[in-house]
N, CA, C and O atoms as a DFTB+ gen file, in Angstrom:
536 C
 N C O
     1  1     -11.682       8.970      -7.218
     2  2     -11.432       7.766      -6.450
     3  2      -9.925       7.618      -6.244
     4  3      -9.124       8.033      -7.082
     5  1      -9.565       7.029      -5.132
     6  2      -8.162       6.797      -4.787
     7  2      -7.830       5.335      -5.056
     8  3      -8.464       4.434      -4.507
     9  1      -6.835       5.106      -5.902
    10  2      -6.367       3.761      -6.178
    11  2      -5.232       3.395      -5.237
    12  3      -4.437       4.246      -4.839
    13  1      -5.169       2.124      -4.889
    14  2      -4.109       1.628      -4.013
    15  2      -3.209       0.694      -4.804
    16  3      -3.681      -0.228      -5.469
    17  1      -1.910       0.944      -4.724
    18  2      -0.917       0.092      -5.372
    19  2      -0.027      -0.456      -4.266
    20  3       0.630       0.303      -3.553
    21  1      -0.010      -1.773      -4.126
    22  2       0.800      -2.422      -3.097
    23  2       2.043      -2.975      -3.780
    24  3       1.940      -3.721      -4.754
    25  1       3.218      -2.612      -3.271
    26  2       4.473      -3.051      -3.880
    27  2       5.451      -3.460      -2.790
    28  3       5.514      -2.837      -1.730
    29  1       6.205      -4.502      -3.059
    30  2       7.195      -4.931      -2.082
    31  2       8.075      -6.028      -2.636
    32  3       7.834      -6.556      -3.722
    33  1       9.086      -6.359      -1.879
    34  2      10.043      -7.383      -2.272
    35  2       9.365      -8.747      -2.387
    36  3       8.455      -9.071      -1.624
    37  1       9.825      -9.535      -3.351
    38  2       9.268     -10.867      -3.545
    39  2       7.781     -10.792      -3.848
    40  3       7.343      -9.995      -4.679
    41  1       7.010     -11.629      -3.166
    42  2       5.559     -11.661      -3.358
    43  2       4.822     -11.013      -2.191
    44  3       3.674     -11.352      -1.907
    45  1       5.493     -10.075      -1.516
    46  2       4.886      -9.365      -0.386
    47  2       3.534      -8.766      -0.769
    48  3       2.549      -8.937      -0.051
    49  1       3.491      -8.069      -1.891
    50  2       2.277      -7.350      -2.298
    51  2       1.108      -8.307      -2.478
    52  3       0.023      -8.078      -1.944
    53  1       1.327      -9.362      -3.220
    54  2       0.266     -10.332      -3.479
    55  2      -0.189     -11.000      -2.186
    56  3      -1.387     -11.179      -1.968
    57  1       0.758     -11.370      -1.330
    58  2       0.408     -12.016      -0.066
    59  2      -0.402     -11.107       0.839
    60  3      -1.379     -11.539       1.450
    61  1       0.005      -9.851       0.924
    62  2      -0.716      -8.891       1.764
    63  2      -2.139      -8.683       1.245
    64  3      -3.096      -8.708       2.019
    65  1      -2.271      -8.479      -0.047
    66  2      -3.600      -8.256      -0.625
    67  2      -4.477      -9.496      -0.479
    68  3      -5.674      -9.372      -0.216
    69  1      -3.904     -10.691      -0.645
    70  2      -4.682     -11.920      -0.458
    71  2      -5.209     -12.022       0.965
    72  3      -6.346     -12.443       1.176
    73  1      -4.398     -11.643       1.939
    74  2      -4.832     -11.666       3.338
    75  2      -5.988     -10.702       3.557
    76  3      -6.976     -11.057       4.201
    77  1      -5.879      -9.503       3.036
    78  2      -6.952      -8.513       3.196
    79  2      -8.218      -8.982       2.485
    80  3      -9.321      -8.752       2.982
    81  1      -8.078      -9.634       1.333
    82  2      -9.256     -10.173       0.637
    83  2      -9.947     -11.251       1.466
    84  3     -11.174     -11.349       1.448
    85  1      -9.179     -12.059       2.191
    86  2      -9.775     -13.073       3.072
    87  2     -10.638     -12.418       4.136
    88  3     -11.677     -12.958       4.516
    89  1     -10.218     -11.267       4.614
    90  2     -10.924     -10.571       5.687
    91  2     -12.075      -9.707       5.189
    92  3     -13.102      -9.598       5.859
    93  1     -11.915      -9.095       4.026
    94  2     -12.865      -8.066       3.589
    95  2     -13.566      -8.364       2.272
    96  3     -14.448      -7.610       1.862
    97  1     -13.198      -9.433       1.610
    98  2     -13.777      -9.701       0.300
    99  2     -12.972      -9.031      -0.797
   100  3     -11.881      -8.509      -0.568
   101  1     -13.535      -9.057      -1.987
   102  2     -12.825      -8.500      -3.149
   103  2     -12.578      -7.004      -2.972
   104  3     -13.416      -6.290      -2.421
   105  1     -11.441      -6.544      -3.436
   106  2     -11.029      -5.155      -3.269
   107  2     -11.033      -4.447      -4.618
   108  3     -10.366      -4.885      -5.556
   109  1     -11.775      -3.363      -4.713
   110  2     -11.779      -2.578      -5.942
   111  2     -10.631      -1.576      -5.932
   112  3     -10.270      -1.030      -4.890
   113  1     -10.080      -1.353      -7.084
   114  2      -9.030      -0.347      -7.273
   115  2      -7.830      -0.601      -6.359
   116  3      -7.275       0.323      -5.764
   117  1      -7.444      -1.884      -6.261
   118  2      -6.230      -2.285      -5.548
   119  2      -5.434      -3.166      -6.507
   120  3      -5.926      -4.195      -6.970
   121  1      -4.204      -2.758      -6.802
   122  2      -3.352      -3.514      -7.714
   123  2      -2.050      -3.846      -6.994
   124  3      -1.467      -3.002      -6.313
   125  1      -1.606      -5.089      -7.156
   126  2      -0.362      -5.543      -6.533
   127  2       0.763      -5.541      -7.556
   128  3       0.573      -5.916      -8.713
   129  1       1.929      -5.114      -7.112
   130  2       3.122      -5.125      -7.959
   131  2       4.216      -5.837      -7.174
   132  3       4.771      -5.291      -6.221
   133  1       4.518      -7.071      -7.592
   134  2       5.589      -7.818      -6.945
   135  2       6.937      -7.363      -7.497
   136  3       7.031      -6.850      -8.612
   137  1       7.973      -7.563      -6.692
   138  2       9.329      -7.183      -7.072
   139  2      10.234      -8.388      -6.848
   140  3      10.924      -8.471      -5.832
   141  1      10.232      -9.330      -7.806
   142  2      11.034     -10.538      -7.624
   143  2      12.528     -10.256      -7.759
   144  3      12.938      -9.249      -8.335
   145  1      13.320     -11.159      -7.222
   146  2      14.774     -11.047      -7.348
   147  2      15.140     -10.965      -8.826
   148  3      14.612     -11.711      -9.652
   149  1      16.038     -10.061      -9.142
   150  2      16.504      -9.917     -10.513
   151  2      15.767      -8.868     -11.327
   152  3      16.224      -8.500     -12.410
   153  1      14.634      -8.377     -10.830
   154  2      13.910      -7.333     -11.567
   155  2      14.653      -6.012     -11.402
   156  3      15.087      -5.670     -10.302
   157  1      14.796      -5.280     -12.485
   158  2      15.462      -3.978     -12.447
   159  2      14.511      -2.915     -11.913
   160  3      13.293      -3.036     -12.046
   161  1      15.071      -1.877     -11.311
   162  2      14.264      -0.777     -10.793
   163  2      13.433      -0.106     -11.873
   164  3      12.297       0.299     -11.625
   165  1      13.996       0.012     -13.075
   166  2      13.261       0.633     -14.181
   167  2      12.021      -0.180     -14.531
   168  3      10.973       0.380     -14.851
   169  1      12.145      -1.500     -14.468
   170  2      11.005      -2.374     -14.754
   171  2       9.946      -2.236     -13.666
   172  3       8.750      -2.205     -13.957
   173  1      10.383      -2.153     -12.424
   174  2       9.438      -1.951     -11.324
   175  2       8.686      -0.637     -11.511
   176  3       7.469      -0.591     -11.332
   177  1       9.395       0.424     -11.865
   178  2       8.739       1.713     -12.087
   179  2       7.686       1.600     -13.184
   180  3       6.588       2.141     -13.052
   181  1       8.016       0.904     -14.256
   182  2       7.051       0.737     -15.347
   183  2       5.821      -0.036     -14.867
   184  3       4.698       0.288     -15.253
   185  1       6.026      -1.049     -14.032
   186  2       4.895      -1.811     -13.482
   187  2       4.016      -0.925     -12.596
   188  3       2.791      -1.047     -12.623
   189  1       4.625      -0.045     -11.823
   190  2       3.843       0.869     -10.978
   191  2       3.007       1.817     -11.837
   192  3       1.837       2.057     -11.540
   193  1       3.596       2.347     -12.885
   194  2       2.863       3.242     -13.785
   195  2       1.747       2.497     -14.517
   196  3       0.661       3.042     -14.714
   197  1       2.012       1.261     -14.917
   198  2       0.988       0.445     -15.571
   199  2      -0.162       0.171     -14.615
   200  3      -1.324       0.174     -15.021
   201  1       0.157      -0.065     -13.345
   202  2      -0.890      -0.286     -12.336
   203  2      -1.786       0.938     -12.225
   204  3      -3.008       0.810     -12.143
   205  1      -1.191       2.112     -12.223
   206  2      -1.987       3.348     -12.158
   207  2      -2.843       3.501     -13.411
   208  3      -4.016       3.863     -13.318
   209  1      -2.271       3.231     -14.569
   210  2      -3.029       3.325     -15.823
   211  2      -4.204       2.353     -15.833
   212  3      -5.270       2.666     -16.364
   213  1      -4.009       1.173     -15.244
   214  2      -5.053       0.143     -15.187
   215  2      -6.270       0.640     -14.408
   216  3      -7.403       0.274     -14.720
   217  1      -6.035       1.468     -13.401
   218  2      -7.128       1.996     -12.576
   219  2      -7.558       3.352     -13.132
   220  3      -7.386       4.383     -12.482
   221  1      -8.109       3.340     -14.318
   222  2      -8.436       4.584     -15.025
   223  2      -9.503       5.413     -14.316
   224  3      -9.613       6.613     -14.567
   225  1     -10.292       4.795     -13.436
   226  2     -11.317       5.541     -12.694
   227  2     -10.720       6.345     -11.543
   228  3     -11.413       7.149     -10.919
   229  1      -9.444       6.131     -11.266
   230  2      -8.794       6.781     -10.123
   231  2      -7.967       7.977     -10.594
   232  3      -7.340       7.942     -11.652
   233  1      -7.982       9.031      -9.783
   234  2      -7.171      10.204     -10.117
   235  2      -6.073      10.468      -9.097
   236  3      -5.237      11.348      -9.303
   237  1      -6.065       9.724      -8.008
   238  2      -5.011       9.792      -6.982
   239  2      -4.632       8.362      -6.640
   240  3      -5.450       7.449      -6.752
   241  1      -3.377       8.171      -6.219
   242  2      -2.899       6.830      -5.910
   243  2      -2.057       6.860      -4.643
   244  3      -1.253       7.768      -4.435
   245  1      -2.253       5.858      -3.807
   246  2      -1.387       5.643      -2.658
   247  2      -0.610       4.369      -2.951
   248  3      -1.194       3.305      -3.155
   249  1       0.711       4.489      -2.970
   250  2       1.569       3.321      -3.149
   251  2       2.020       2.889      -1.766
   252  3       2.629       3.666      -1.030
   253  1       1.718       1.644      -1.415
   254  2       2.082       1.092      -0.114
   255  2       3.255       0.148      -0.312
   256  3       3.144      -0.826      -1.056
   257  1       4.377       0.422       0.342
   258  2       5.573      -0.401       0.180
   259  2       5.926      -1.084       1.490
   260  3       5.422      -0.728       2.556
   261  1       6.810      -2.080       1.383
   262  2       7.121      -2.887       2.549
   263  2       8.153      -2.255       3.482
   264  3       7.925      -2.185       4.689
   265  1       9.264      -1.803       2.953
   266  2      10.370      -1.349       3.806
   267  2      10.841       0.058       3.458
   268  3      11.024       0.377       2.284
   269  1      11.038       0.904       4.476
   270  2      11.635       2.210       4.200
   271  2      13.045       2.014       3.636
   272  3      13.831       1.238       4.180
   273  1      13.355       2.702       2.573
   274  2      14.691       2.622       1.998
   275  2      14.888       1.503       0.999
   276  3      15.890       1.492       0.283
   277  1      13.952       0.551       0.930
   278  2      14.062      -0.536      -0.036
   279  2      13.796      -0.044      -1.452
   280  3      13.287       1.060      -1.651
   281  1      14.141      -0.864      -2.423
   282  2      13.955      -0.467      -3.818
   283  2      12.512      -0.101      -4.146
   284  3      12.297       0.933      -4.777
   285  1      11.502      -0.895      -3.752
   286  2      10.130      -0.477      -4.059
   287  2       9.799       0.901      -3.479
   288  3       9.135       1.707      -4.131
   289  1      10.255       1.166      -2.269
   290  2      10.025       2.483      -1.665
   291  2      10.730       3.580      -2.459
   292  3      10.128       4.608      -2.769
   293  1      11.997       3.367      -2.787
   294  2      12.763       4.399      -3.497
   295  2      12.162       4.708      -4.870
   296  3      12.080       5.869      -5.269
   297  1      11.747       3.676      -5.579
   298  2      11.142       3.882      -6.901
   299  2       9.813       4.614      -6.752
   300  3       9.527       5.542      -7.509
   301  1       8.999       4.204      -5.778
   302  2       7.707       4.864      -5.546
   303  2       7.907       6.316      -5.129
   304  3       7.179       7.198      -5.586
   305  1       8.883       6.568      -4.271
   306  2       9.157       7.941      -3.834
   307  2       9.579       8.805      -5.018
   308  3       9.197       9.972      -5.104
   309  1      10.358       8.242      -5.920
   310  2      10.740       8.975      -7.121
   311  2       9.531       9.356      -7.962
   312  3       9.463      10.462      -8.499
   313  1       8.577       8.437      -8.077
   314  2       7.339       8.756      -8.801
   315  2       6.597       9.895      -8.117
   316  3       6.121      10.821      -8.774
   317  1       6.500       9.819      -6.794
   318  2       5.772      10.851      -6.041
   319  2       6.437      12.221      -6.174
   320  3       5.755      13.245      -6.169
   321  1       7.750      12.242      -6.290
   322  2       8.459      13.512      -6.469
   323  2       8.166      14.145      -7.829
   324  3       8.169      15.368      -7.973
   325  1       7.915      13.293      -8.821
   326  2       7.677      13.789     -10.183
   327  2       6.202      13.951     -10.536
   328  3       5.868      14.657     -11.487
   329  1       5.321      13.307      -9.782
   330  2       3.905      13.280     -10.166
   331  2       3.055      13.380      -8.906
   332  3       3.059      12.464      -8.084
   333  1       2.330      14.478      -8.747
   334  2       1.586      14.706      -7.504
   335  2       0.329      13.852      -7.373
   336  3      -0.410      14.005      -6.401
   337  1       0.070      12.967      -8.313
   338  2      -1.035      12.012      -8.148
   339  2      -0.679      10.918      -7.150
   340  3      -1.562      10.237      -6.629
   341  1       0.619      10.748      -6.884
   342  2       1.089       9.640      -6.055
   343  2       1.457      10.096      -4.649
   344  3       2.080      11.142      -4.462
   345  1       1.061       9.292      -3.663
   346  2       1.532       9.403      -2.282
   347  2       2.138       8.050      -1.941
   348  3       1.729       7.035      -2.506
   349  1       3.096       8.015      -1.038
   350  2       3.794       6.774      -0.710
   351  2       3.755       6.539       0.789
   352  3       4.053       7.434       1.580
   353  1       3.385       5.327       1.170
   354  2       3.456       4.876       2.558
   355  2       4.401       3.689       2.604
   356  3       4.484       2.929       1.639
   357  1       5.108       3.520       3.698
   358  2       6.016       2.387       3.821
   359  2       5.871       1.763       5.199
   360  3       5.313       2.371       6.112
   361  1       6.382       0.540       5.341
   362  2       6.158      -0.210       6.572
   363  2       4.745      -0.781       6.608
   364  3       4.163      -0.955       7.678
   365  1       4.213      -1.066       5.455
   366  2       2.815      -1.469       5.306
   367  2       2.526      -2.775       6.030
   368  3       3.324      -3.712       6.004
   369  1       1.356      -2.814       6.684
   370  2       0.889      -4.039       7.328
   371  2      -0.577      -4.269       6.962
   372  3      -1.192      -3.438       6.294
   373  1      -1.129      -5.392       7.400
   374  2      -2.516      -5.745       7.071
   375  2      -3.496      -4.679       7.546
   376  3      -4.341      -4.254       6.757
   377  1      -3.424      -4.221       8.806
   378  2      -4.386      -3.202       9.235
   379  2      -4.340      -1.926       8.393
   380  3      -5.378      -1.303       8.172
   381  1      -3.173      -1.533       7.926
   382  2      -3.062      -0.323       7.110
   383  2      -3.780      -0.502       5.773
   384  3      -4.589       0.341       5.387
   385  1      -3.490      -1.589       5.071
   386  2      -4.149      -1.820       3.785
   387  2      -5.648      -2.015       3.971
   388  3      -6.438      -1.504       3.177
   389  1      -6.045      -2.739       4.997
   390  2      -7.466      -2.968       5.263
   391  2      -8.197      -1.649       5.488
   392  3      -9.257      -1.415       4.908
   393  1      -7.638      -0.802       6.319
   394  2      -8.266       0.489       6.614
   395  2      -8.348       1.365       5.368
   396  3      -9.384       1.979       5.112
   397  1      -7.284       1.427       4.603
   398  2      -7.299       2.236       3.380
   399  2      -8.327       1.708       2.385
   400  3      -9.083       2.477       1.793
   401  1      -8.347       0.396       2.208
   402  2      -9.247      -0.200       1.220
   403  2     -10.713       0.006       1.588
   404  3     -11.550       0.224       0.711
   405  1     -11.026      -0.063       2.876
   406  2     -12.425       0.017       3.302
   407  2     -12.902       1.441       3.552
   408  3     -14.109       1.680       3.604
   409  1     -11.995       2.383       3.705
   410  2     -12.375       3.752       4.069
   411  2     -12.492       4.695       2.881
   412  3     -12.962       5.823       3.033
   413  1     -12.075       4.255       1.712
   414  2     -12.105       5.148       0.551
   415  2     -13.539       5.416       0.103
   416  3     -14.377       4.515       0.068
   417  1     -13.792       6.646      -0.229
   418  2     -15.046       7.022      -0.881
   419  2     -14.682       7.837      -2.109
   420  3     -13.532       8.249      -2.265
   421  1     -15.636       8.070      -2.965
   422  2     -15.361       8.791      -4.202
   423  2     -14.786      10.173      -3.993
   424  3     -14.002      10.651      -4.813
   425  1     -15.168      10.824      -2.897
   426  2     -14.703      12.192      -2.667
   427  2     -13.724      12.293      -1.500
   428  3     -13.532      13.373      -0.941
   429  1     -13.109      11.178      -1.136
   430  2     -12.204      11.157       0.011
   431  2     -10.987      12.051      -0.223
   432  3     -10.437      12.095      -1.324
   433  1     -10.580      12.752       0.815
   434  2      -9.338      13.525       0.797
   435  2      -8.198      12.548       1.095
   436  3      -8.209      11.876       2.126
   437  1      -7.231      12.470       0.209
   438  2      -6.167      11.492       0.362
   439  2      -5.391      11.703       1.658
   440  3      -5.016      10.727       2.307
   441  1      -5.141      12.949       2.050
   442  2      -4.388      13.204       3.279
   443  2      -5.160      12.753       4.518
   444  3      -4.572      12.189       5.440
   445  1      -6.459      12.995       4.547
   446  2      -7.280      12.555       5.679
   447  2      -7.372      11.037       5.722
   448  3      -7.313      10.439       6.796
   449  1      -7.516      10.415       4.563
   450  2      -7.574       8.960       4.487
   451  2      -6.288       8.345       5.029
   452  3      -6.331       7.393       5.808
   453  1      -5.151       8.888       4.618
   454  2      -3.862       8.374       5.073
   455  2      -3.705       8.564       6.579
   456  3      -3.282       7.638       7.272
   457  1      -4.035       9.734       7.092
   458  2      -3.890       9.999       8.530
   459  2      -4.729       9.031       9.349
   460  3      -4.257       8.494      10.351
   461  1      -5.952       8.806       8.936
   462  2      -6.843       7.894       9.653
   463  2      -6.321       6.458       9.598
   464  3      -6.309       5.759      10.612
   465  1      -5.892       6.023       8.419
   466  2      -5.392       4.660       8.266
   467  2      -4.105       4.440       9.052
   468  3      -3.918       3.377       9.644
   469  1      -3.216       5.430       9.064
   470  2      -1.980       5.297       9.835
   471  2      -2.268       5.176      11.325
   472  3      -1.623       4.392      12.021
   473  1      -3.225       5.942      11.816
   474  2      -3.589       5.858      13.235
   475  2      -4.092       4.459      13.572
   476  3      -3.707       3.891      14.594
   477  1      -4.945       3.903      12.724
   478  2      -5.459       2.543      12.949
   479  2      -4.333       1.515      12.901
   480  3      -4.270       0.623      13.748
   481  1      -3.450       1.636      11.920
   482  2      -2.366       0.668      11.765
   483  2      -1.408       0.714      12.949
   484  3      -0.932      -0.326      13.403
   485  1      -1.124       1.907      13.448
   486  2      -0.225       2.032      14.605
   487  2      -0.830       1.384      15.840
   488  3      -0.121       0.748      16.621
   489  1      -2.129       1.540      16.021
   490  2      -2.790       0.935      17.183
   491  2      -2.788      -0.585      17.105
   492  3      -2.874      -1.256      18.133
   493  1      -2.691      -1.131      15.908
   494  2      -2.734      -2.578      15.737
   495  2      -1.398      -3.251      16.043
   496  3      -1.349      -4.471      16.204
   497  1      -0.319      -2.482      16.127
   498  2       0.993      -3.045      16.449
   499  2       1.169      -2.966      17.956
   500  3       1.184      -1.880      18.534
   501  1       1.302      -4.124      18.584
   502  2       1.387      -4.147      20.048
   503  2       2.145      -5.375      20.526
   504  3       2.414      -6.302      19.763
   505  1       2.478      -5.356      21.789
   506  2       3.138      -6.479      22.445
   507  2       2.101      -7.213      23.272
   508  3       1.334      -6.592      24.007
   509  1       2.073      -8.531      23.157
   510  2       1.214      -9.331      24.018
   511  2       1.970      -9.573      25.314
   512  3       3.040     -10.182      25.312
   513  1       1.424      -9.106      26.397
   514  2       2.045      -9.271      27.710
   515  2       1.460     -10.502      28.395
   516  3       0.248     -10.599      28.591
   517  1       2.323     -11.430      28.752
   518  2       1.884     -12.628      29.466
   519  2       1.670     -12.253      30.926
   520  3       2.580     -11.724      31.565
   521  1       0.478     -12.519      31.465
   522  2       0.238     -12.191      32.874
   523  2       1.198     -12.964      33.786
   524  3       1.451     -14.152      33.585
   525  1       1.716     -12.269      34.774
   526  2       2.612     -12.904      35.745
   527  2       1.767     -13.693      36.751
   528  3       0.709     -13.223      37.169
   529  1       2.223     -14.876      37.138
   530  2       1.414     -15.709      38.041
   531  2       1.403     -15.223      39.495
   532  3       0.645     -15.766      40.299
   533  1       2.191     -14.250      39.854
   534  2       2.217     -13.800      41.244
   535  2       1.470     -12.550      41.475
   536  3       1.414     -12.064      42.604
């Protein structure tokens, strides 16, 4: 099974997961890791590892972060460099987490799951064009 760890600045992770729960119901194997002001990077890394340990039924993990280059992303990327159980996505939005959470199966290929979810998330970002009256 693939576990999902949502991490971001402030309460981004909790807010994003709460929104997805409103739409899809309770989410299995999804853990949120908030990064409040003043938390050290080492502490964030420990929280990410604890989140993975908490999901003992999972053998692969996708860490979803808010901003490319931000501390949650950098810490998660460092984990992925040292441990091949972790994959990292950044620029996370509701459609991405929703698709990942609902598409996982016990034998899912993590790379295929990510590719499919990214395609869905990209399609969900759009500009609303106001029709011209002429």
